N, C-alpha and C positions, 0 to 999 in steps of 0.2 A: 146829568141823568143818573137816577138812583140805580145802583147795582141790584139785580134781581135776587141774588143769593150770596152766601158767604164765599163761595169759590170766586165769583166775579168781583167781590169787594177786595179780596186778597190779591187777585191778579191785577186790579187797577192800581193798588198800592205799589206793587213791584214794578210795573211799567212806568208809573209816574216817577218813582225814585231813580230808575235807570236814566230817565231823561234829565232829571235834576243833577245827576252826576256826570253828564256830558255825553251820554249815548245819543247819537243822532239818527242812527239807522238800525233797523232790525230785519233779519231775514226770517221768514216763516215758511215752513213746509207743512202742507195740509195734514191734519190728524185729528182724532177725536179727543184723546185724553188731554191734549194741549189746548182745547177749545177756549177755556176761560182766558188764558194768556193771549191767545191769538186774537180774540175779540177785543181785549183791552189794548193790544198793540195797534190794531187797525183803527180804533177809535181815537187814538191820541194824536192831536194835531202837530205835536212837536217831533214826530218820528217819520222818517222816510221808510215805508214798508216795501219790502221786496218779497214776492211770493214765488217759490220754485219747487216743483215736486221732488227733485233729486237732492237729498240732504247733503251728499258729498259735494256736489257742485255749489250748493247754497253756502256751505261752510267755507269753501275757498273764495266765493264771492265776497263774503263778509271779511275774510282775512285780507283780501285785496283792497277792500273799501277802507279798512282801518290803516293799512299800509299807505294808501294814497292820501288819506285825510288827516293822519296823525291824531286820530281820536278813537276811543273804544267803540266797537260795534257789538251787536248781540245777534245770536241765532237761536231760534226756537223750533224744537221738533217734538214729536210725540215719542212714545216708548218703543222698546224692542229694537229691531234692526235700524229704525230711524236714528236712534241715538248712536248705534255702532257705526253707521255710515259717516258720522262726523269725525271719526278717529283720525283719518289722514289730515284733515284741516287743523284739528287740535294739535297734532304732532308738528305740523308746519309752523303754527303760531308759537308753540313752545320753543322750538329751535331758533326761530327768526325773531323772537321777542315782540310779538304782535298782540296787543290787548284785545282779547275776544271773550265775550261773556256768553257761555253756553247754557241755555235753559232747556232741560229735558223734562218732559212730563213723565210721570210714573204711576204705577198702581199703588194703592195703600198697602200697609203691611199684611192685612188679612188676605190679599190676593197674590202674595208672593209664595213661591215654592209650593204651589198647589195645582199647577197645570192651568192657571188662568190664561186666557188668550192674550197674546202680545206682551207677556210679562217675562222679563229676564232680570238678572242681577245687574242693576245700574249703579250700585253703591261703589264709589271710587272707580267707575268704569274706565276712566282715562289714566288711572294710576299716577305715576310721577310726572305726567305731561301737563298737569294743571297746577297753577300756583296755589289754588285753594279749592277744596270740595266742601259744599254745604248742602245738606239735605233739609228741605222744608217740609214739615208734616202737613197732612191734610188740614185745610182751614176749618176751624170750629171755634166755639166760644172760649176754649181753653188756650188758644194760640193768640198771644198778645200781638196787636198790630205793630207795636214797637219792635218786637223780635223780628218780624218779617222785614221791616225797613232796615234795621241794623244789619241783618244778614246780607241784604243787597249792598249796603254801604261797604261792608267788609269785603265782599267779592269784587266789587268794581275797583276799590282801592288796591286790592292785591293784584288785579289785572293791570293797573296803570302804574304800579310801583316800579322802582328801578332794580332789576330789569323788568319790563312789562312782559305779559304773557297771557295765556288763557286761564279761565276759571270755570268751574262747573257748579251750577245750581240745579239739583235734582228735586223737582217739584211734585209732590204727591197730591193727587186729587181723588176724592170720592164722587159718586154721583150726587147731584145732577151735573153733568158736564155742559149741558145746553143752558142758555140764558132763560131758564124757567123760574118762576117765583117760588121761593121757599123762605119761610120766616127765619130771621137771624137778628141778633142784637145790634143793629146798625148804629143806633144812637149811642149806645154804650161804647162801641168801638171808636166812633168819632170823638167822643169825649176823651178817650184814652190818648188820642192823637194830639190833643191840645191845639196849638196854633199851626201845626204842620200843614193842614190842607190849604191854607191861604198864604203860607210863608214864602213859597217858591224855593225854599232852601232844602238841602238834604236833611234827613233825620239826625245824622251824626255829622257835625262839622269837624273836619280834620285840618290841623295846621300843617301846611306844607313848608319845608325849608326853602329859603330864598335861593333861586338859581344863580344869583349874582355873588353868593358867598364865596370868598376866596378859598381855593384849595391849597392844602399844605403838601408840598411836594416832598417825597422821601429824599434825603440827602444823597442816597446811592444813585438815584435817577439823575439828579443834576450833575453829580460828580462824574458819572459814567459818560455823559454827553460832553461835558466840558473838557474831559481828558482826550477826546478824539479829535484828530485833525480833519477828518472827513467822515461822512456818513450818508445814509440813504433813508428816506421815509417811505414806508409802504402804507397805502391807504386802501382799506378794504371796504366792506359795506358800511356806510356811515350816513347818519342824518345830515341834512344840509348845514346846520350850524357847526357840527364837528368837522365836516369836510372843509368848510371855509377856514376854520381855525387851524387845521393841519396845513392847508396851503399857505396861510400867513406865516406859520412857523417855518416851513421849508424856505420861503423867501428870506426870512430873517436869518436863518442859519446858512443860507447858500447851499443847501443840500437838494439834490434832485428828489422829487416826489413821484413815485411810481404808482399811478392810480388804477385800481380795479374799475371795471365798467360800472359797478354799483355805487361807487363813491360819489358820483356826480361831477367828477373832475376830469373824466376821460374825454368828453366831447365839448368842443367849442370854448374851452377855457384857455385863452392865450396869455399865459404867464410863464416867464422863463423857468421857474422851478418845477413846473408840471410837465412831465415827460409822457405825452399822450400815447406814443407808440412803444412804451416800455416793454410790453409783452413780446413784441417782435425783436426789440433790441437785445433782450435776454437770450435770443437764439445765437447771438454773437458772443464768442468766448470772452472777448475783451470786456464787454459790459457785464456779463454774468460774473466774471471774477471781481470786477470793481464793486458791484453791488454787495458782494459777500466779504469784501476786505476791510470795510470800515464799520462803524457803529450802524446798526440797523434798528430804526425806531418804527414800530408797527402800530398803526391806529386801526382798530377794528379787525375783522377776520372775514371768513367766508369767501376767499378768493376763487374766481371762476377757473382760471387756467393753472395748469401744473407748474409753469415756470415761476409764477409768484411764490408758490409753495416751496419749490426747490430753492429759490432765492432765500427764503426765510430759513430753510433747513441748513443752508450752507453758511450761515452767518458765524457760527462758532469757529475759532475761538474769539472772534471779535464780539463785543457786547451786542446782545439782541434784547430789546426792550419791547414788551407787548403791553399796549394800553387798550382796555376793553371794559365796557360797563357790565359785561356778563361775569358773574362770579364763577361760572363753570370754566373749566380749563379749555381754552380756545386755541390750542397749540398742537395740531397733529404731528408737527415735526419734533416736538418735545425738546426744543432748543432754546426757549426763552430763558435768559439769565435773570431777568427781572420782570415780574408781572405787576401791573398797576390796575387794580379793579376800581375804576372811577369813570366819570363822564369824560370821554375823549376830548370834547370841546374845552372843558375846564382845564384839563391837563395841558393841552396844546397852548392855551392862552397863558397859563402860569409859566410854562417853559419859555415862552417868548419874553416874558418879563424877567425871568431869572437868568437867562443866558445872554451873553454879549452878541451883537450882530456879527454877520459873517466877515471874516478878515478879507483883505484884498486877494490873498492867494486862493480863496475858494472860488473865485469867479471863473477861472480857467476850467477846472473839472466840471462845473455845472454847465458851462458853455458847450463843452464836448457832448454832454448828454442832450442838451437842447438842439444843437446843430444836427446831431445824429437822428433825433426824432423827426426833425424837419426834413432830413434827407430821405427817411423812410416814407414820409407822406408824399414826397415828390416821386419816389420810385413806384409806389402803389398807384398814384395818379397816372403815371406813364403806362404801367402795365394794364390799367383798367380803362385806358382811353379808347379802345376799340369796342367792338361789339361782342366781346367774350361773354359767355353766360356761365357763371359759376357761383357757388354759395359765398365765397369771399367777396365777389363782386356785388352780390345782392346786399350784403351787410354794408359794404362801402357806400352803395347808392342810397340805401334807406337813411343812413346817417345824414346825408346831404339833402334828402327830400323832406324829412320831418321839419316842420316849421317851429319857430321859437315858442309859439303858443300851444304846441302839442306836447306829447310825452311818449315814452317808449316802454313797452313791456316785452321782455325777452324770455322766450320759452327755454326750458332746460334741455339738456343733452347738447346737440350740436349747434343750434341757432345762437345761443348765448355765447358760445365760444367763438363763433364766426364774428359776432359783433365786438366782443372783447378784443379780438386780435386784429380784425381788418376794417373796422368802421373808420371812416375818415375823421381825422381830428378837427376838420373844419366844419363839421356838422353843428347844428344849433345845440346850445347848452340847455338841455331839457331834462325833466325828471326821468329817471330810469328805474324800473322795478323788475324784480324777478323773484320767483318762489325758491329761494336758495337755502331755506332752513333745513330741508332734507333733500332738496334738488330732485324731487320726483317729477314725472311728467304728468301726474294726475291733477285735474282741476285747473289747468292752465287757462282755458278759455274763460272760465268763471272768475279766476283771479284777475285776469286782464280787464274784464268788465267791471269788477268791483274797484280795481285800481283807477279806472277812468272816472267812475262816479266819485270816488274819494278825492282824487287830485283835481277834479273839476276841469279836465282838459280832454280833447280828443286824443285817443291813444292808437298808436300803431303797434300791433302785436306780431312779433316774428316767431312763428311756431313751426315745429316739425310735423310731418304727416301722422306719425304714430301718436304724437301728443294731441293732435286734433281728434283723431279717432277715439282716443281714450276719454275725451270729454265732449263728445259730439252733442249730447243733449243740452249742454250749457250754452249752445248757440241760441237757445230760446231766451237767455238773459240779455242778449245783445239787442233784441228788437225794441224793448221798452226802456233801454238804459238811458240814464241822464246824459251821458256823453257817448258819441259814436266810437266804435272800435273797428279799425281796418285790420283784419287778420291777414297777414302775408304768410301763407303756409308753403313751406318748401317740401314738395312731394318728391322724394327720392326713392319711393317705393320700399320703405322699411327703415331700419335703424341705422342711419348714416354714420353715427359716431363710432360704431363698432369697426367700420372700415379703417379707422385711424388708430385702432388699438392692436396690440400684438396678436390678439386672438384671431384677427383676420388672416394671418399667415400660418396659423397652426391648427385651427379647429377643422376637423373632417366635415362637420355638419354646419359650417359657418352660415351658409346662405339660408338654410332652413331654420336653424335654432336662434341665431343672433340677428341676422339681417331681417328676417321675418317679412318677406315681401307680401303685399296684400293685393296689388293690382287695382286699387280703387282710386276714383277721382271724386272731387267734392262739389261738382256743379249741382247735382241733385240735392245734396245736403243744404246748399245755399237756397235752392228753390223751396225746399221743404220748410225752412225757417223764415222765408220771406226776406232774404238778404241779397244785396247786390253781389254780382259775381263777375270776375274776369280771369282769364288765363293767359297773362302776358308770357311771351316766349323769347324776349330779348330785353336788354337794358332800357332802350327807349320806350318799348311797350309797357314795361313796368312803371316807368316814370309817368306815362300818360294815364295808366289805369289808377295809380295811386292818387294823382292830382284830381282825377275825375271823382274818385271816392271821397276825397277830402272836401271837394267843393260841394258835394251832395249833402254833406252833413249827416249821412246815414252809415250805419255799419255795413261792412262788406267783407267778402272773402276774395283774396287775390291768390290764385294758385299758380305757383311757379314750379316747373318740373326740372329736376336735375338728375344726374347719375352719380350714385355713391362712389364708384371707383374713380370717376373723373374728379370728384371733390377731393378725395384722399390724395390723388396725385397733385392736384393744384395747390392744396394747402402745403404739402411738403416742398413743392417747388418754390413757393413764395417764401417760406421760412428759410430755405437754403439760399435763395437769392439775397435776402437781407443779411444773412450771416456772411456771404461773400463780399458784400459791400464794405465790411469792416475787417475782413480777414487779414489784409496786408498790414493793418495797424495793430494786430493782436499782440 
């Protein structure tokens, strides 16, 4: 179909080039100035189009989609506050390394700084949080189509480079914004494109280095590890290939691997080197000392719980080596003796080749970690065998309920910490995602929905009540989502995590200012958005409600009520119990 005017011709070029560069999904928030791009996106058969009126939720949805699918996504909004509303999602994508192409429509230069409606300064709006900023002028006969395509190419490749992240294309449009006929030199523009319209290839072809290329390890890295009699591997937030390579290296060296919940190695991976309950074991002095006494090799960062960070901080004077693809300093403990900025999977594979296998004497220390982790699993199973109702128990049960064909999204604040610490190691090995770039509670429903669509699996999202309240309108995204999301919301009437922090014992206005009780339930919210709802009040009831929701193939809200003070006491009691298990051998 022929484009009716120059705006729509340029918009079609941009959307087509995005698809040729691997963008499979685009989120669109309704707006006028962005009309040409929105129409082009809706008409393209190669794009999955998601429409949502809240730009903040839409941005987080597309971040979740990119995180689950391992491909770049795009989000399109109009000018003014619409563009500003994307800032939290852009910041999350920046810190988490998620490829997000942000398209904002804008007024032309003659409508800037003159009081024009819905016009603000969008030039470099997201500052250093984007890998690239490109402003595209209003389409006219002086703007070469090759320039438009080359700009899109540059933006997408910046978003998908190592490390990936968000980019910003600010697109200026003059009237007409509607698809009305206006004369423009279409034939001349097509001639300037040569064979591009029928080639199916991007305007600029970029040569990508082979991923199989051998990495050259620094001699200091190999020498540091070879000189150590023992060591520990910390696995942070990692893609599947890097997690698998780190696990293989741990088995080769005979070193225990302590996995963060985001590593993909915490649940259902029955290998001797992987210490699933490392977080609780670090409550015991014996294991905390041992983790800090040898070489510490860290792959990735972004650890959920403080004990992993403390473990990393305590590594000196023993060598601590940090491997991360991010060029930014990913070391809040400031203790890494050696930083390797490279693909963790490539470094782990190269180290396995360069270093000798574990000597026989390494078997006993590793077995001590493995046996201790198994003992913790048995102790938790014993303590959770009854009908107790607690947030640790909920995390334990959900890990066992989620099927191998599913996935888990963990909300920030207390829910992800409950899962990281107390989830059963015998749960299925499923993809686990969380918005840990900045660890905010905003956009979590949207991110879970996007993650489900990207990963192509039904998702169980464990969220807190304040988190759900913060993103309530994103429940609209669950109704038409490609994959169902079962939202298990822990309603403890406020910010439960603060009850575990020192502020709970010292703040005069703790209940009002920090806990922030709201007295709300979510039954009516589920009804408003047409979602299934249940309010289980015991472990057996939660299991029945979750299975019923999973069988239905529909998104649902399962609201479980707990008490903040009870959770704090239960968490501390479980941590103390594990520490006592190993106290006599400390």
